[in-house]
C-alpha positions as CSV (number, residue, x, y, z in Angstrom):
1,M,3.1,25.9,-69.4
2,T,5.2,28.4,-67.5
3,N,1.5,29.7,-65.1
4,T,1.2,25.5,-64.5
5,L,4.3,25.9,-63.0
6,R,3.7,29.0,-60.9
7,H,0.8,27.3,-59.8
8,C,2.8,24.4,-58.3
9,A,4.8,26.4,-57.1
10,T,2.8,28.5,-55.2
11,R,1.0,25.3,-53.5
12,I,4.7,23.8,-52.7
13,V,5.1,26.7,-50.5
14,L,1.7,27.3,-48.9
15,S,1.8,23.8,-48.0
16,L,5.2,24.0,-46.3
17,A,4.5,27.2,-44.9
18,L,1.1,24.9,-43.3
19,C,3.1,22.5,-42.3
20,T,5.9,24.9,-40.3
21,S,3.4,26.9,-38.6
22,G,1.8,22.8,-37.9
23,A,5.1,22.0,-35.7
24,A,5.7,25.1,-34.2
25,A,2.1,24.8,-32.8
26,L,2.5,21.3,-31.2
27,A,6.2,22.0,-30.1
28,Q,4.5,24.9,-28.2
29,A,1.3,22.9,-26.9
30,A,4.2,20.6,-25.9
31,A,6.6,22.7,-24.2
32,A,3.2,24.0,-22.3
33,D,2.5,21.0,-21.0
34,P,3.8,20.4,-17.2
35,A,6.6,17.7,-17.1
36,Y,5.2,15.6,-14.3
37,L,7.0,13.7,-11.3
38,P,7.8,10.1,-11.8
39,F,6.2,7.0,-9.8
40,V,3.8,9.9,-8.2
41,D,0.1,8.9,-8.7
42,A,-3.0,11.0,-8.4
43,S,-2.6,11.0,-4.5
44,G,0.1,13.0,-4.4
45,V,2.6,10.4,-3.1
46,V,4.6,7.4,-4.3
47,S,2.3,4.6,-3.9
48,Q,4.1,2.0,-5.4
49,D,7.4,0.1,-3.8
50,L,10.2,1.4,-5.8
51,R,12.9,-1.0,-7.2
52,R,16.4,0.0,-8.4
53,S,15.4,-1.7,-12.0
54,A,12.1,0.2,-12.3
55,V,13.8,3.3,-11.9
56,E,16.8,2.5,-14.3
57,K,13.9,1.2,-16.6
58,A,11.9,4.5,-16.9
59,L,15.1,7.1,-16.4
60,G,17.3,4.9,-17.8
61,P,20.6,4.3,-15.9
62,P,22.3,7.0,-13.4
63,P,25.3,8.9,-15.0
64,A,28.5,6.1,-14.3
65,A,30.5,9.5,-13.1
66,R,28.2,10.4,-10.7
67,A,26.8,7.5,-9.8
68,P,29.1,4.0,-9.8
69,A,27.1,0.4,-9.7
70,A,28.0,0.6,-6.1
71,S,26.7,3.3,-4.8
72,P,24.1,3.7,-2.1
73,S,21.5,5.8,-4.3
74,L,20.9,6.4,-8.0
75,R,21.2,10.3,-8.9
76,Y,20.1,11.7,-12.0
77,P,21.7,15.4,-12.0
78,H,19.7,16.9,-15.0
79,L,16.7,15.8,-13.9
80,G,17.1,17.2,-10.3
81,L,16.3,13.6,-9.1
82,A,18.1,11.2,-6.6
83,F,16.8,7.7,-5.1
84,T,18.1,6.1,-2.4
85,L,19.1,2.7,-2.0
86,P,19.9,0.9,1.2
87,A,23.2,0.5,2.6
88,G,25.0,-2.6,2.5
89,D,24.1,-6.0,0.1
90,A,20.4,-5.8,-0.4
91,G,20.7,-8.4,-3.5
92,R,20.7,-7.0,-7.3
93,D,17.3,-5.3,-7.6
94,P,17.3,-4.2,-3.8
95,P,14.5,-1.4,-3.1
96,V,14.0,1.9,-3.4
97,L,13.5,4.1,0.1
98,W,12.9,7.6,-0.6
99,M,13.4,9.6,-3.9
100,Q,14.2,13.3,-3.7
101,A,13.1,16.0,-6.2
102,H,15.8,19.3,-6.2
103,A,16.7,22.0,-8.4
104,P,17.0,22.2,-11.5
105,S,13.9,20.1,-11.4
106,S,11.2,21.2,-12.6
107,A,8.7,18.3,-12.5
108,Q,5.3,18.5,-10.7
109,T,2.8,16.3,-9.0
110,F,-0.4,15.9,-10.4
111,G,-1.7,18.8,-7.6
112,G,0.7,21.3,-9.0
113,L,3.6,20.6,-6.6
114,R,7.3,21.2,-7.0
115,V,10.3,22.4,-6.5
116,G,10.8,26.1,-6.7
117,L,7.4,27.2,-6.0
118,A,6.7,29.5,-3.6
119,Q,5.7,28.7,0.2
120,S,2.0,30.4,0.5
121,M,1.0,28.9,-2.9
122,A,2.7,25.1,-1.7
123,V,1.3,25.3,1.7
124,E,-1.7,26.2,-0.1
125,I,-1.5,23.3,-2.1
126,L,-0.8,20.7,1.0
127,E,-3.6,22.0,3.1
128,R,-5.6,21.3,0.5
129,D,-4.6,17.8,-1.2
130,Y,-3.0,16.1,1.9
131,R,-2.9,15.1,5.6
132,L,-0.8,17.3,7.4
133,V,1.7,14.5,9.7
134,S,3.9,17.3,11.3
135,K,5.6,21.0,11.0
136,T,9.2,21.5,11.3
137,V,9.9,24.6,12.5
138,G,13.4,26.8,13.3
139,P,14.7,26.8,17.4
140,E,14.0,30.0,18.0
141,R,10.9,32.4,18.3
142,N,8.9,32.9,15.5
143,A,11.2,31.2,13.1
144,P,10.1,30.4,9.7
145,L,9.0,27.6,8.4
146,L,11.2,24.5,7.7
147,A,9.3,21.6,6.3
148,M,6.2,20.0,6.0
149,R,5.3,16.0,6.1
150,V,2.2,15.1,4.7
151,T,0.8,11.9,3.5
152,D,-2.8,11.3,1.7
153,R,-6.0,13.1,2.3
154,E,-7.8,9.6,1.5
155,Q,-5.6,7.2,3.7
156,R,-5.9,4.9,1.2
157,T,-1.4,4.4,1.4
158,K,0.4,6.0,4.8
159,R,3.3,7.0,2.7
160,E,4.4,10.4,3.5
161,L,6.0,13.4,1.3
162,E,8.3,15.9,3.2
163,V,8.6,19.2,1.8
164,R,11.2,21.5,2.7
165,F,11.1,25.6,2.4
166,E,14.2,28.0,2.4
167,G,14.2,31.0,1.5
168,G,10.2,31.6,0.9
169,Q,10.0,28.7,-1.6
170,V,10.0,24.7,-2.0
171,T,13.9,23.6,-2.0
172,Q,13.5,19.7,-1.9
173,L,10.3,17.0,-2.2
174,Q,11.5,14.0,-0.8
175,F,9.1,10.9,-1.4
176,V,8.6,7.3,0.7
177,T,9.2,4.8,-1.6
178,H,8.8,1.9,0.5
179,A,6.5,0.3,2.7
180,P,8.1,0.2,6.5
181,P,8.5,-3.0,8.0
182,K,5.3,-3.6,10.8
183,A,6.3,-3.8,14.0
184,R,5.3,-6.1,16.6
185,D,3.9,-4.6,19.9
186,A,6.9,-5.5,22.4
187,T,3.9,-6.3,25.0
188,R,2.9,-9.2,23.2
189,R,4.0,-12.3,24.3
190,T,4.5,-15.4,22.4
191,L,4.1,-19.1,23.2
192,F,6.9,-19.4,23.7
193,Q,7.7,-16.7,26.3
194,L,4.9,-17.9,28.3
195,P,5.5,-19.5,31.3
196,T,6.5,-23.8,31.0
197,H,3.6,-24.7,33.2
198,L,1.5,-22.9,31.2
199,V,2.1,-24.1,27.7
200,I,2.3,-27.9,28.8
201,V,-1.4,-27.4,30.2
202,A,-2.5,-25.3,27.3
203,L,-1.7,-28.5,25.0
204,A,-1.8,-31.4,27.0
205,A,-5.9,-30.2,27.3
206,T,-6.4,-29.8,23.5
207,A,-4.8,-33.0,23.1
208,T,-7.0,-34.3,25.3
209,S,-10.3,-32.4,23.6
210,L,-9.1,-34.2,19.9
211,V,-8.8,-37.1,21.7
212,A,-12.0,-37.3,23.3
213,T,-13.9,-36.1,20.2
214,F,-12.3,-39.1,18.2
215,I,-12.9,-41.7,20.7
216,A,-16.6,-40.2,21.2
217,E,-17.5,-40.2,17.6
218,R,-15.8,-43.7,17.3
219,A,-18.1,-45.3,19.9
220,G,-21.4,-43.5,18.5
221,W,-22.1,-41.3,21.4
222,R,-24.4,-38.5,20.2
223,R,-25.9,-35.1,22.1
224,R,-29.3,-35.1,22.7
225,W,-29.9,-32.8,20.5
226,R,-27.7,-32.1,17.5
227,F,-28.4,-30.3,14.2
228,P,-30.1,-32.1,11.9
229,G,-27.4,-33.8,8.9
230,R,-29.1,-33.4,6.0
231,L,-29.7,-29.3,6.8
232,A,-26.5,-29.4,8.6
233,G,-24.3,-28.6,5.2
234,P,-26.6,-26.1,3.3
235,V,-27.3,-24.2,6.4
236,G,-23.2,-23.7,6.9
237,L,-22.7,-22.5,4.2
238,V,-24.9,-20.1,3.9
239,V,-23.9,-18.9,7.3
240,L,-19.9,-18.9,6.6
241,G,-20.7,-17.3,3.3
242,I,-22.5,-14.4,5.3
243,G,-19.6,-14.4,7.0
244,L,-17.2,-14.1,3.9
245,V,-19.4,-10.6,3.0
246,A,-19.0,-9.5,6.2
247,L,-15.4,-9.8,6.2
248,L,-14.7,-8.3,3.1
249,V,-17.4,-5.0,4.0
250,S,-15.6,-4.9,7.9
251,L,-12.1,-4.6,5.7
252,G,-13.1,-1.8,3.1
253,W,-14.9,0.2,6.2
254,L,-11.4,-0.2,8.5
255,R,-10.0,1.8,5.6
256,D,-12.3,4.9,6.0
257,S,-11.2,7.4,8.0
258,D,-13.9,8.5,10.0
259,P,-13.6,6.3,13.3
260,V,-17.8,5.8,13.1
261,T,-17.3,4.4,10.2
262,R,-14.2,2.2,11.5
263,F,-15.7,1.2,14.7
264,T,-18.8,-0.4,13.2
265,G,-15.9,-2.4,11.1
266,L,-14.3,-3.6,14.1
267,I,-17.7,-4.9,15.1
268,G,-18.2,-6.0,11.5
269,L,-15.0,-8.1,12.1
270,A,-16.4,-9.5,14.9
271,F,-19.1,-11.0,13.8
272,A,-18.1,-12.5,10.7
273,C,-15.4,-14.2,12.2
274,G,-18.0,-15.4,14.7
275,A,-20.2,-16.2,11.8
276,G,-17.4,-18.1,10.1
277,L,-16.7,-20.2,13.1
278,V,-20.7,-21.2,13.7
279,G,-20.8,-21.8,10.1
280,L,-18.0,-24.2,10.5
281,S,-19.2,-25.6,13.3
282,V,-22.8,-26.4,11.5
283,M,-21.5,-27.7,8.4
284,A,-19.3,-30.5,10.6
285,Q,-22.7,-32.2,11.6
286,S,-23.5,-32.5,7.8
287,D,-24.2,-36.4,6.8
288,S,-22.2,-34.9,4.0
289,R,-18.6,-36.5,3.7
290,A,-18.0,-33.3,1.6
291,F,-19.3,-31.0,4.7
292,S,-18.1,-32.3,7.2
293,W,-14.8,-33.4,6.5
294,T,-14.3,-29.3,4.9
295,A,-15.6,-27.9,7.7
296,K,-13.4,-30.0,10.0
297,G,-9.9,-29.2,7.9
298,G,-11.4,-25.5,8.2
299,L,-11.8,-25.7,12.1
300,T,-8.0,-27.5,12.5
301,L,-6.6,-24.3,9.8
302,V,-7.8,-21.8,12.5
303,I,-6.3,-23.7,15.1
304,I,-3.4,-24.2,13.6
305,A,-3.0,-20.3,12.7
306,I,-3.9,-18.9,15.8
307,L,-1.2,-21.7,17.4
308,L,1.1,-20.6,14.6
309,N,0.5,-16.8,15.5
310,Q,0.8,-16.9,19.9
311,T,4.4,-18.6,18.4
312,G,5.1,-15.3,16.9
313,W,5.6,-16.6,12.6
314,F,2.6,-14.2,12.3
315,W,3.4,-10.0,12.1
316,S,6.5,-10.5,12.9
C-alpha cells in the first residue's frame, strides 16, 4: 500500500512539473511575439477611417485624469499612443485625424518599424516598404535627417505616415487616419458662374431640342434610316454591357502605379463612356417599351447628372 501511494505521489509531482514547464514555455513564446500597432494594416499605414468609438472599443476609454471627455485628443500614456480629434463640436462620434506613437510604446508595424528603432534600420525599412513623399532636414549645412513622410508603396491608399528622428533613433510615428476632402479645382467654373446669357442660351437650346424630339415622335416622323427596332434592344444592351466591363477594367488600371497603365485606363474610360452612350442610344430605338423607356430614362439621368455636376453638386 505504501508503494502504491509512493507511485501516485511521484506521478502527481511529475504532472505538476510538466504543467509548470509548459506554462513557462507558453509565457516565453507570448513574450517573444512582438506587439503590433493597432489599426495599422499590412500596407504599413492606417487605411480605415477611424472614429472615437472604434478607438475606445479597441483600447478602452482613456484615463479620465489625462484625457477628459471634452479633450480634442485621446491619450493612452501607458501605451505610448495618442489620437487627435478635430477641434470644436464634431458630434458624439468624431473622426480621428492622426494617431501618434511615442515612448514608451514598443509596438511595431508588420515591417518592424517602431519607436526607439535605430535611424539607419528605420530608413532601410521605409525605403523598402513605402513610397517616399518628402524628407525634412535641419536648416544648417549637412544637418541630420529630422523626419520622413511616406505612403503606401502599392498606392492602394493615399494615407501617409510621418516618422520623426532624434538622437539617431525613431522618436515618433504619426499616422494619418482620415480621408482628406477632395479639393475642387479653383479654375473650374460651374453653371452658376457662367455668364447669364450663355446659361439662358444653353437651357433654351436644351428645352427646344427636347420639345422638337417629342413633337417629331408624336407626329410619326422617322429618319430615312434607323436601326431595326427588333434588334435595337438586344444589340444596344450588348454594347452597354461592353461599356460597363470596360469601365470596371479601366478603374482598376487607373489605380496602378505604372504611368503607361494609367494612361491606358484613361483611354479605356473614354471608350467605356462612348460605348455606354451608344448602347443607350441604340436601345432607345427599340420597338420594345422595356428597352426604349429604360434607355431614355438612362439618357435623361446622364443629362441630369451632367447638369448637377456643372452646378457644383458633385466633387464640391
